[in-house]
Every structure is written in structure tokens, then in C-alpha cells.
N, C-alpha and C positions, 0 to 999 in steps of 0.2 A: 561246642565246636565243632560237634557235625555239622549244623546250621551252616554255621561259615564256609566251611570244608564243599557241601554243595553247593552254596552260593556261588566260591569260587570259581568248581566243576561248570557253572551255568553258565558264569563270564563268560571262561573259556570258548567253551561251546558257541555260543552269540558273536563273541571276537571272530573266531571261523569263519563262521558263514559269514561274516559280513564280510571278510577280507577276500573269500575266497571271488564273491563279485567286483571285487578290484579288478580283477586278470580281464579285460575281454576275450570272447570266443574267440579264437583263430582257424578255426576250419577245419579242413582234410588235409593232409601232406603227403609228400609223393605220389606213388601210382594212384590211380581211383578208379582200382577194377573191382574191391572190396569194399567199394563204398554203396550202403545201401542207400539210396534216393527216396526222401518222401515225395516226388512227384516228378515230373517229365511235362517238359516244356512242346509238348508235341502241337496241342491245341492253341496255347495259351503260355507267354511269361508270365510270372507273378512278382510284383514287386516286395520288397523290405527295405527299410533303411539300414545304411549301411552299419552305424552303430549294431543292430538287429542282426549282424554279420559279422560283428567283427574286425568294425574297420572305421573308418572317421572318416566322418564328412568333410570337415574341415581339410584334412588332407586331401581329397579327393576334388573338392574344390578349388583347390587352385591350379587344377585345369584348365580350371575353364575360365578362371581370372587369367592365367598366363593367354589364354585363346581370344579374351576379350580385350587384354590391356592391348597385347598385340596386335592385334586385325588379323592374325592367322585365319585362313581357308580352309577351317574345319566346318563342316556338316552334320558330324553326327559324333559321339562318345557315346561307348556303352559298355560298363561293367558289370560280369554276371559274376558274384560270388557263390560257394557252395549250391547253383544251380536257381539264383533267386536275382534280378537285376537289380542291382542296390542303388546303380546309381545311371544315367542316361538325360543327354541333351542334345539338343537339336538345334543351328544354326541355318539365321537367313529364312528360307521357305522351305525347307526341308524337315519333312517330317517322320514319322515309323514310319507311317503308311505308304513312303516314295519309295521304288527300286533306285537304287545307282549303279553305276558304274562299277565295277569291281577291281576292271583294269587285269591285273597281272596275281590280282588273288584267284583267276579262274586258275592257275595253271596247279593249284594247290587242291581246284576240283579234281582239275582231268587225275592228277599224282590218285587221290582217290578211286578215281573211276575203275584207274588198270587196277587197282587195289582187288575190287569187286571182281572184275572181269578174270582176274587168275584164281579170286576165289571160287569162281560158280564154272572154271574151267573150258572158260571161251581161249583165256590164256596161257598158255604151262608155265612160264617163270620170264626174271627180266633178263636172264640170257639169252633170252630168241635173236635170232636178227633182224634188224628192222624189213631189210629186201623183202623173206622169204612174207611178209605180210602184204606185199604190192606186186605180185606175179603179173607177168605179163608187162610191165611199163618197161620202158627203155631208157637206159640211164646217164643223161650227155657227161663229160669229163668224167667220164668212167676212170675209179683209178680200181685195184682189188683189195685197198681196205673199206670198200664203203661196206663189202661183204662180213665186214669183221663190226659195223655196230648191231649195238642192240637196245632195245626198250632201255637198260639201264644208263647207257650215255645218254638216248633222249632224255630223262627225267634226272641226271645230274651234269646236265651242258657238256658234257665233255663228248661231241660226237666228233670231233677233228673238222667238222667241217667248217667252211670258211660263208661266215656271216658277218656282217657289219650293219646292226641292230643299233647299239648304243656309242661308235666310235666318228658316225657318222651323221649330222641332223638328219631329221627327219623329212625334209622336204624335199635333201638334198635324192636325185634317181641313184645315187649309189646308194642309199640307204637299202637293205636287203630284205625291213621288214618289210615298207611300205611297198617295194616291188613287189614282194610276196602276195599281197594284199591287190595288185593289178592282176596278177598270170591268172589263167583261167582255171587253174589248178593248184591249189598250194602247194599239194602232197609232192606233185612233179617238180616244183620252182624248188625245192628245198634236196631232194633226193640229188638232183642236179647240181648242186654248188660243188664246187672244187673244195678238195681236202687241203686240209693247211698245215694238222697234226695226224699222228697217230688216235684213234677210237681212247678213249680214257689218260691222255696225255697230258692233256690243257684244257684246264676250264674257264668257255667265256659264254656270255652271257647268249641264248640262241630261243626266240620263242618260232621259229621253225619246228626244230624237234620237239616239239609242243605239241606243233599242228599235226605232227606226225604220228604222235599217240592218236589223237582226234579219228584217222582215217585207221590204224588201228581196233579203235572200238567199230567205227562202222562194215570194217573189213572181214572182223571176227566174230560179231554178236549177232548181225541184222538188225538192230538199233541203230537208227543217227543216233549221235550224241546227245544230242538233248533229250529224245524219249528214253535211250537208256540210263539217264543221269536220272530222270523224272521217275521213273518206275524203282531205281534200287537203290540211290542213294537222296533223293527230295523227298520222297512222298514220305517214308519211314519215319522221318526226322519234322514231319510238319513242314517243307517248306512247298503251298499252294499258288503260289504265284512268280516265275522267273522271266527274263528276256533274254534269250542267246540270241547273240549278234550274227547273223549267217551274212558272209561277205556277199558281195553284187557279184564282183569277176567272178568268183569260180561256185557260187553257191552251198560254199563250206564253212562248215561254223567254224568262227575264231574262238577255237581252242584257247589260244598264247593270253585271251583278255577280254574276250567277250560275252562273258556273263552279267548281267543285271540284276542283284537282290536287295531287298530292304534289311535293314541296317541289321535286326532281329535274327533276322534267318540267315543271315552272314556269321550270328549268334550262334546259332543251332546248331553248325557246320564246326565251330569250335568246342561246343559242347561235344558234338558227339567223339571230336577227337578227344577230349581233355578225358571221354570214360571209355578210353581204347578200343573203338569201332563199336562198342556197344549203346544203343538206345533202350530202354525199358526191356529190357530182358532179349531183344534180336540183335545179332552183331550182323551190322549194316555192315563193316567192313570189317576185315580181320586185325586181332592186337597184332598180333607178328607185324603187318604189313602196317599199322600205326606204329610201332617201334621204329619197325627196319625203316620206313619213309622217313620218320622225320629227326633220324641221327644223324650229326654231320660229317659231309664225306670229303666237299674239297674247301680250301681255303677262296673265298669268293672274292673280296678284295681288301683283305688285309684286318677289316674289323667285320665281315660276317662269315658265316660256313653257310655251305648248301647242300641241302640233302636230297628227296626224290622232290625237286619246287618247294621245300618248306627251307625255311631261311633259319639263322643263329648267331646268337652274339656270341662272343668267346669270354669264356670266364662266368656266362649266365646260365640256370636255368631251364631255361622259356624258349618259346620256337613259335615262329609269325609264318604266315602267307602273307603278301606282298605285295601292293601293289602300283602300277603310276599314280602320280599327283595324290598320295600319302591315303590309300584305299592299305587298312589292315586288318588281321584276326592272331592275334595274340595265345597263344594258348603256357598257362603257366600253372604246369600238374601239381610244385609244390604247395602252391598257394590256394591248389581247388579255384583257381581265377581264370576267365576268360574275357579278355577287353576286347575291343571293336571301335575303329576310325574310319572314317568318312570323311572326306576333302579335295578340294581342288590346288594346291599346291603346286606350286611350277615348280620347278628341277634349280632355280640359278636361290630359289628362298628356303629358307632353314622349315626342318623334316621333324617339328618334335616330338612325334609319337612314340618313338624310343626311350625319350626322355623320359616323356612324361611316364612312360610303365617302370624303369628304374627307380626313378625321384620321386613320383607321388602314389605310384599306384602300390606297389611293392612294399613300402616304406609305411602306407597307413593303416597295416595289422600290426602297429607299435607306436604308432601316433602318440608320441610324449602327451602331450597339452590334453590327447583323448586317456592318458592311462590316469593323469594329474586331475581332469575333471573327473573323473570316474571316481579317485581315491579321494578328491571332498566331497562330494556326497554321498558316500558311504563310513567316511572319516567322521562327517555331521553327525549322520545315524548314531552313530556309536557312541560319540558324546552323550548326546540326548540316553542313550538306553542305559548307559557307564554314570555317569555323575551322579545319579543318587546315592549310589550303590557305598562309598564310602561312607556316609553317613549311618547307612542300613547296619554296616559294619559297626561302626562307633555302639549307634545305639545297642546292639547286640551283646558288645564287650560292656559295654556301661551294665545292665541288666545283668550278665554272668556278677559284676561284682556285686551287684546288689544284694544278688543270691547268696555268696561268700558272707555276705557281712552278715 
């Protein structure tokens, strides 16, 4: 009888070991502060299959199928899970080696630069009045409320300044974005705008406030925006090539949307934030800034929230940098995932990246067909191993009966 019991115990152990492998790896969840990474993509990204990181290729491929079948003008898609590129697609003539406009995703880089400047003592805090950084400027349309505009208001687009960027077509002379670009000093143009609301009272999309943040960086650090970014943000995380548009009329950097990066470098920036501002042991930007800057602070349009230039969707746990024509950097802390999109989708067309993340990327960790396939494979192995066992047991019982007889 002992032999039969031992055999049954072995069967149980084998069964447990096989069934464990039925469940796919889910990766890390929640904050990534305590995660020990086995490598850092400073020099090169490593690739694995989605399945190696607990995701389903079939599920992620639905992104590609949707793009191709609907002729969507997406240029690149990257999914990073647990620090590994598990999915990467390029369309048309685009490749991983080409820098792409990231449009207003640039704003989230500017937010990071303000955080770094605070970390390094160039700026005290976000409550500092903006006018303190522009001494000697003569301000038109003077209103005492302008003295109350702070860095916080620029970061959250609540300056109260009148700025017609999205409500008037770009080609119209009344559009403030392009009127600002035509001016000989963008900072002066923004400061001269009349007040429409009290600072902090009303959210309104305003790239002019972000241009002021570029002026703050240059006025306080002695660096150009590009040089400050290169030394304190790009170089530490392995971004070795970028282009930053200098607006011709003013000679000032376009901080609201002038940065061009390769998609993999966009993913590096997202990965820095996924890791709470830490890169291989170096705190590039403080974890406090990452946490504070990505929190939702204003209802942007009923669907999105807005933080310090970072967007989020109601009732979701991820946040994103967003740029015109479908430039996106998604950070999904609970799933340990970064997703990047670049494209040229026009305003009147469907912008699918949020949908892709919600419907295809997040569910990829629990795709039923993926689990079913694993179950079938493991169940087949289990049958092969266990099939002879009843005959062995019968044979042992027969032997025991023979001994008693």
C-alpha cells in the first residue's frame, strides 16, 4: 500500500507543477519603486516575445489588424512590458531609426525639465509667480491678476490668459498659437495676452504657458532648453539623438511641441516615469515630482483629466503624454507597461490609440485564447504522463492479491 500512496503523491506533485505553467506570467503591478530590473535600456532595448512577459501576441496583433484594415495613418507602435520590447511595428517608410515629431508630447518633457530644475535648486517651487522670472519686461494689457500667475498655472493650463489655440482654425490670423510663432518674442507675446479668468479658475488649452516654462528654464539655469534637456534628462537615459525646433521669428525653442525623437527614445522617457524617475540607480527626476505631476487636477473636456501637462482618462489607472496627429506615450504602472504611438491622423479622423490600450493592450495579459492554448498544451502533457498510471495501480493491486492468495 505504501508504494501506491507514494505513487499517488508523485502524481499530485507532477499535476501541480504542470498546472502552475498554465497561468501566464503577469509581471509587476502597482508602483515600480521596489522592482529590481535585470537590465536597463540605456544603450539598447532588448526584445522578447509577448508570451515571455505574460502577454498574448494574438491580442496585440489586433492593433496591427485594425490599423491595416482601416488604413489608419499610424507610423509606429511599441509595447514595452517588464522593460522588454514585446511588440513593435512600423508603417510606410518609417523605421526605428527615424526621429518623428512628437508634437505636444513635448509638453510632458517640459514638465520633467521643470521638475529637474526644482530638484537642482534652480527653481524653488511651482508656486513662484511667473513674472518673477521675466524682470524688465514691460507687459501690455496690464491686469493685476497677472502677478498671481504661477508656474503651477502654466503647468496645468489654468493661467486665465486669453489664448485662442483650439477654438479658431490655425490658418486664421486670430489663432494665438501661430500668432505667437510669428512674433519676435514668444514669451513677450504670451505675457501680453489679456486676462480672461482668474488664475486657477478655468482650464483652457494654452501652449503659450508652456513656452513661458521654456523661458523660465533659460532664465534660471543659464542653459538653453535643449542643452539643459540633453545634459540632465536625455543623456542619463540613453537618448543620444534629438531635434528641437527653433521658431524662426523669435529664435526661441518651441517648447509646446517642437521636439523630434525616435519612437524607442519616446519609450525611454515613458520607462523613466514608469520607474518613478529612477534610471539604473540614478534619480533623474524626483519620484515626488513624477507622482505630483501625473496626478489629475482638472477636468479637461469631460473625458480626460489634466495634470502637469500629463493626461489621464476618468476611471483608468494609466496616464499619457499626448501630441497632435496621434503622438502618444502611455504609462501603465499597474501593468508595468509603456506604449508608444506615432502617426499623422487628421483632426476629423478616428484617433484610436486610447482604444487600443484599453481594448487590446491591457486585456492582453488575460487573453482567454492565450490561456486556452497553454492549457491544451499542458493538459496534453499531463495526459501523456498520467495515462499509464491506472494500469500500474491495477498491476500493483493484482500483485498484492497474488501474494495474499
